[in-house]
TIPA-206476 format. One record per atom (N, C-alpha, C): x, y, z. Coordinates in steps of 0.2 Angstrom, whole numbers, plus 5000, padded with zeros to 4 digits. Example, Ala and Ser with C-alpha at 12.3 -4.5 7.8 and 13.67 -1.06 7.14 Angstrom:
residues 2
506649725039;506249785039;506649845039;506449895035;506849955036;506450005039;
end
This chain:
residues 352
500449945000;500050005000;500450065000;500250114996;500650174996;500450215002;500950255005;500850295010;501150365009;500950415013;501150485012;501850485015;502250535013;502950535016;502950555023;503450555027;503450575034;503350645035;502850655039;502550725040;503050775043;503550745047;504050785051;504650755050;505150785048;505850755047;506350805049;506850775053;507450815055;508050785052;508350825048;508950805045;509550825049;509850775053;510350795058;511050815054;511150785049;511750795045;511750875043;511250895041;511150965038;510851005044;510750985049;510351015055;509751065052;509351025049;508751055045;508151025047;507551065049;506951035050;506451045044;506150985042;505650995037;504950965039;504450995036;503750965037;503450965030;502950915030;502550925024;502050975025;501951025020;501451075021;500751055020;500451045025;499751015025;499251055021;499351125021;498951165017;498951155010;499451125007;499451105000;499151044998;498951005003;498650935001;497950945000;497650894995;497950844992;498250854986;498250914983;498450924976;499250924976;499650934981;500350934981;500650914988;501050864987;501450834993;502150864993;502250924997;502850954997;503150975004;503750955005;504150975011;504351055011;504251085017;504551145017;505051145023;505551195023;506051195029;505851255034;505851235040;505751285045;506451305048;506551365048;507251395050;507151445056;506651485055;506651545060;506051535065;506051565071;505551565075;504851585072;504851635068;504251655065;503951605060;504451575056;504251515052;503851465056;504151445061;503951395065;503251405068;503151465071;502551495074;502051495068;502151515062;501651515057;501451445055;501951405055;501851335052;501351305057;501351315063;500851285068;500151325068;500251395068;499651435068;499251425062;499551425056;499251425049;499151355047;499251305051;499051235050;499451195045;500051225044;500551185039;500751125042;500751125049;500851065053;500251065058;499851005059;499251015063;499150935065;498650935070;498550875074;498950875080;498650865086;498950875092;499650845093;499650775092;500350745093;500850775088;500650785082;501150815077;501450875079;500950925082;501150985084;501650985090;501550935094;502050925099;502750895097;502750855092;503350825089;503750885086;503350925082;503650975078;503951025083;503551045088;503851095093;504451075097;504551005098;505150985101;505750995097;505650975090;506150995086;506351065085;505751105085;505851175084;506251205089;506151185095;506451215101;507251195101;507351135099;508051115098;508451155092;508051165087;508351205081;508451275083;508051305087;508051375089;508651375095;508751325099;509251325104;509951335101;509951305095;510651305091;510851375089;510351425088;510451485086;510551535092;510451515098;510551565104;511251585105;511451645105;512051665106;512051705113;512151675118;512151705125;512851695129;512951745133;513651745136;513751685141;513151665144;513151615149;512551575149;512551515153;511951475153;511351505155;511351545160;510751585162;510451615157;510851655153;510551695147;510251645142;510651585141;510451535136;509751515138;509651495144;509051465146;508451515146;508551575147;508051625147;507851635140;508251635135;508051645128;507651585126;507951525128;507551465127;506851465129;506751495135;506051495138;505651545134;505951605132;505651655128;505351625121;505851585118;505651545112;505051495113;505051465119;504551415121;503851455122;503851505125;503251545126;502951565120;503451595115;503151615109;502851555105;503151505104;502851445101;502251425104;502251425110;501651395114;501051445113;501151505111;500551545110;500251545103;500551495099;500251485092;499551455092;499451405096;498851375097;498651355104;498151375107;498051365114;497751295116;497351265112;496951205114;497351145114;497751125110;498051065110;498651055115;498551015120;498951015126;499650985124;499650945119;500350915117;500850975115;500651035113;501151085112;501451105118;501051125123;501451145129;501751085133;501551025132;501850965135;502550955132;502550965126;503250945122;503751005124;503451065124;503951125125;504151115132;503751105137;503951095144;504451035145;504350985141;504850925142;505550955139;505550995134;506151015132;506551065137;506151105140;506351155145;506651115151;506351065153;506551025158;507150985157;507250965150;507850935148;508450975148;508351045146;508851095146;509051105153;508651115157;508751125164;509151075168;508951015166;509350955169;510050945167;510250975161;510950965158;511351035159;511051085162;511351155161;512051155164;512151115169;512851115172;513351075168;513151045162;513651015158;513851055152;513551115151;513751155146;513251155140;513351205136;512951215130;512851165125;513451135123;513451075119;513051015121;513151005128;512850945131;512050955131;511851025132;511151035132;510851025125;511251055120;510951045113;510850975111;511350935113;511350855112;510750825115;510650845122;510050825125;509450845123;509350905120;508750925117;508550885111;509150875107;508950835101;508750765102;509050735107;508950665109;508250665112;508050715115;507350715118;506850725113;506950765108;506450775102;506450705098;506950675097;506950605094;506550555098;506650565105;506250515109;505550535109;505350595109;504650615109;504350585102;504750595097;504450565090;504350495090;504950455092;504850385092;504350355097;504350395102;503850375107;503150375104;502950435101;502350435098;502150385092;502650365089;502650305084;502350245088;502750235093;502550175097;501850175100;501650235102;501050245105;500450235100;500650265094;500150265089;499950185087;500550145087;500450075085;500050045091;500150055097;499750025102;499050055102;498950115101;498250145101;497850105095;498250095089;497850065084;497649995085;498149955089;497949885091;497349885095;497349935100;496749935105;496149955101;496150005097;495650025093;495349975088;495749935085;495549885081;495249825084;495349815091;495049765095;494249775096;494149845095;493449865096;492949855089;493349835084;492949825077;492949755075;492549735070;492549675067;492449675060;492549625056;492549625049;491949645047;491949695042;491349725038;491049785042;491349805047;491049865051;491149925047;490649965048;490650035045;490850085051;491250125050;491550175055;491550245052;491250295056;491250365054;491850395058;492250435055;492750475058;492650555056;492850595060;492850665059;493550695060;493650745056;494350785055;494850735053;495450745055;496050705053;496450685059;496550615060;496950595066;497350535063;497650545057;498050495054;498750505055;499250475050;499950495051;500150565050;499750605046;499950675045;499850715052;499350695056;499150725062;499650705068;499950645067;500350615072;500950585069;501050525069;501650485066;501450415065;501750385060;501550325057;500850305056;500450265060;499750255059;499250305061;499450345066;498950395068;498550365074;498050405076;497650375082;496950355079;496550395078;495850375076;495850345070;496350355065;496350325059;496750265059;497150255064;497650205064;497350135064;496750115067;496450055067;496250035059;496050085055;495850075049;496450055044;497050085045;497650075041;497950005043;497849995050;498149925052;497649875050;497049885049;496549835047;496749815039;496849875036;497049865029;497649825028;498149835032;498749795031;498649725032;498149705037;498049635039;497449605035;497249645030;496749615025;496049615028;495949645034;495249655037;494849705033;494249695031;493849745028;493449785032;493549845032;493149895035;492849945030;492349985031;492050035027;492050105031;492450155029;492550215033;492150265030;491750305033;491450365031;491850425034;492150465030;492550525032;492150585031;491950625037;491650685037;492150735033;491850785029;492350825026;492650875031;492350885036;492550925042;492651005040;492051035040;492051105039;492351145045;492651205044;492751245037;493451225034;493851195037;494551185035;494651125031;494151075031;494051025026;494650975027;494850965034;495350915035;495150845033;494550825034;494250755032;494350745024;494150795021;494150795013;494850795011;495250845013;495950855010;496450805013;496350785019;496850745022;496650665024;496050665027;495850595029;495750545023;495350575019;495150535013;495750515009;496250565009;496850565005;497250505008;497350505015;497750455018;497450385018;496850385019;496550315019;496450285012;496350325007;496350305000;497050274998;497550315000;498250294998;498450235003;498150225008;498250165013;497850105011;497450105006;497050045004;496450035008;496150085011;495550085015;494950105011;494450065012;493750085008;493550145012;493650205009;493350265012;492850295007;492350325010;491850365007;491850435010;491950485006;491950555009;491150575009;490950605015;490350635015;490350705018;489850745016;489850815020;489650805027;489850855031;489650845038;488950835040;488550865036;487750865037;487450795034;487850755032;487650685030;487750635035;488050645040;488250595045;487550565048;487050605049;486450575052;486150525047;486150535041;485850495036;486250425036;486850425035;487250365035;487150325041;487050355047;486950325053;486250295053;485750335051;485050305050;485050245046;485450245040;485450195035;485750125038;486050135044;486350075047;487050055044;487350105041;487950095038;488550105043;488450135049;488950155054;488850105060;489350075062;489350035068;489750065074;490150115072;490550145077;490750215075;490950255079;491250325078;491950325081;492450335077;493150345080;493350415078;493550455084;493750525083;494450535087;494850575085;495450595089;495250645094;495750675097;495650725103;496250775103;496150835105;496650885106;496750895113;496250885117;496350885125;495850845128;495950805133;495450765137;495550795144;494950815147;494950835154;494950775158;495050785165;495050735169;494450695170;493850725168;493250695169;493050665162;493450665157;493250635151;493050675145;492850745147;492650785142;493150795137;493050795131;493550795126;493450855121;494050895120;494050945114;494350915108;493950915103;494150895096;493950945091;494050935085;493850975079;493150995080;492951055078;492251075078;491851035074;491251015077;490850965074;490850895077;491350885081;491450815084;490850805089;490650855093;490150845098;489450835094;489350865089;488750845085;488750775082;489250745080;489350675079;489150635084;489450655090;489250615096;488550615098;488250675098;487550675099;487150635094;487250635088;486950595083;487050525085;487650505086;487750435088;487350405094;487350455099;486950435105;486150415102;485950465098;485250455096;485150385092;485650365088;485550305084;485850245088;486150255094;486350195098;487050175095;487450215093;488150195090;488650215095;489150175097;489650195101;490150245098;490350285103;490850335101;491550325105;492050315101;492750305104;493150365102;493550385108;494050445107;494650405108;495150425103;495750385103;496350445103;496750435107;497350475108;497850455113;498450485113;498950465118;498850495124;499150465130;499050495136;499350565137;499750585132;500050655133;499450705131;498950685128;498350725126;497850735132;497950695137;497550695143;497850745148;497450795150;497650845155;497250835161;497650805166;497250785172;497250845177;497550905175;497550965179;496951005176;496650985171;496051015169;495450975171;494951005175;494450965178;493850945173;493750985169;493150975164;493251015158;492751005153;492751035147;492651115147;492351135153;492251205154;492951245155;493451205156;494051235158;494551225152;494351205146;494751195140;494751255136;495251295135;495251355131;495151335123;494651365120;494451355113;494751405109;495151385104;495451435099;494851465094;494851525093;494451555088;494951575082;494651565076;495051575070;494751625066;495151645061;494951705057;494251685053;493851735053;493151725049;493251715042;493851735039;493951725032;493951645030;494151605035;494151535034;493451505032;492951545034;492251525032;492051555026;492151625025;491851655019;492251655013;492951645013;493251655007;493851595006;494051565011;494651515010;494651475004;494051435003;494051384998;493651404992;493451464991;493051494986;493451534981;493251534975;493451574970;493251654971;492651654974;492351714975;492051714982;492051764986;491751764993;491051734993;490851694998;490251664999;489751705004;490051755006;489551795011;489851875010;489351915012;489551985011;490152005016;490552055014;491152065019;490952085026;490352125026;490152145033;489752095037;489652035034;489351985038;489851955044;489551955050;489951925055;490051845055;490551825057;490651755058;490951725065;490751675067;490951645073;491351575071;491951575072;492351515069;492851485075;492551445079;492951415084;493251355081;493851335083;494251285079;493951215082;493751215089;493551155092;492951155096;492651105097;492051105102;492251045107;491851045113;491950995118;491350945118;491550885118;491050825118;491050805125;490450805128;490350795135;490450715136;490750705142;490950635143;490450585143;489850605144;489250565144;489050535138;489350565132;489250545125;489750495123;490250485127;490850445125;490850375128;490950325123;490850255126;491550235129;492050255126;492750235129;493250285126;493850295130;494450335128;494950285127;495250275121;495750225119;496450265119;496850235123;497550265124;498050205122;498750225122;499250175121;499350125127;499050145133;499050105139;498450065140;497950065136;497350025137;496750075135;496150035136;495450065135;495150085141;494950155142;494650175148;493950185147;493550155152;492750165151;492550205157;491950235156;491650275162;491650225168;491650265174;491750335175;492450355174;492550405169;493250425167;493650455173;493250485177;493650515183;494050465187;493850395187;494150345190;494650305185;494450295179;494850255174;495450295172;495350365170;495950405168;496450405174;496150415180;496650425186;497050355187;496650305186;497050235186;497550225181;497450255175;497850255170;498550285172;498550345175;499150375176;499450345183;499050315187;499250285193;499750225191;499650195185;500050135183;500750165182;500850225180;501550255179;501750245171;
end
């Protein structure tokens, strides 16, 4: 099966960070190089790299690359500048917890090696970025295995947004079970919501699944109810950008609507993501910050001509929060958590 190229790549020999520019897909699969803090910020903010785990991986490499450019007279000045770069990158997107998690991990790594000198800190930062990347690959494989255990031959599955290799690494999270099933000859039928207004489902999910040999059907977001009513959907698999301690989950706008429809039709809803996406310090969905994006993404982004008057107001939240009561289970690399999530998620972290 044909696969997309690696979405994030660090060339150590050239000391160069590359990403696939996801805004160009599916028409063009092209790598771009990120060299400056501004380029890195824009890559995250403008969705050239996107998906909670992928943002975290990219940010880890970004901070290493930026650390190499710091010219400070002493380690204290070096660390202060590194913290400033971290804060700048962290401000690019507020909802995905993986971004702040990866940046914090890098700052902790730098602090732990400060006594060894600048070169030792740089080497440790690079090794930590690689560790975060490789760890995500392993987690995605484990999540995919657990997710696939919830499906059987011939099932129809609906997914929203994009949680495949482009959004993570290797298999992905919510899409991972579909790609793993295709590798093993297991037949599934996937319905991919186009995911308005940025069309991640149309541009990215259907692209990845088609290339991965999965039977995928693209539908508009407002068609989900009909395919569920027709009996074509036996489960819903979605990713997550942040999971609160009570199981409330922030994911791409429209996910909560999918969950509400699924409850009406008696269809289980599974949230798939690594434990780094679970924020035990966040008590519930009301405490998850929701990113608001430019209104032009609704009115003009995908159109030759504007689809609304310039003076028309738009409300464009990037995410919504699905109430824990609508979620059947949360699938992580450590296992499957069932309600009550306040207990099962806490037990997950108690395992270490």
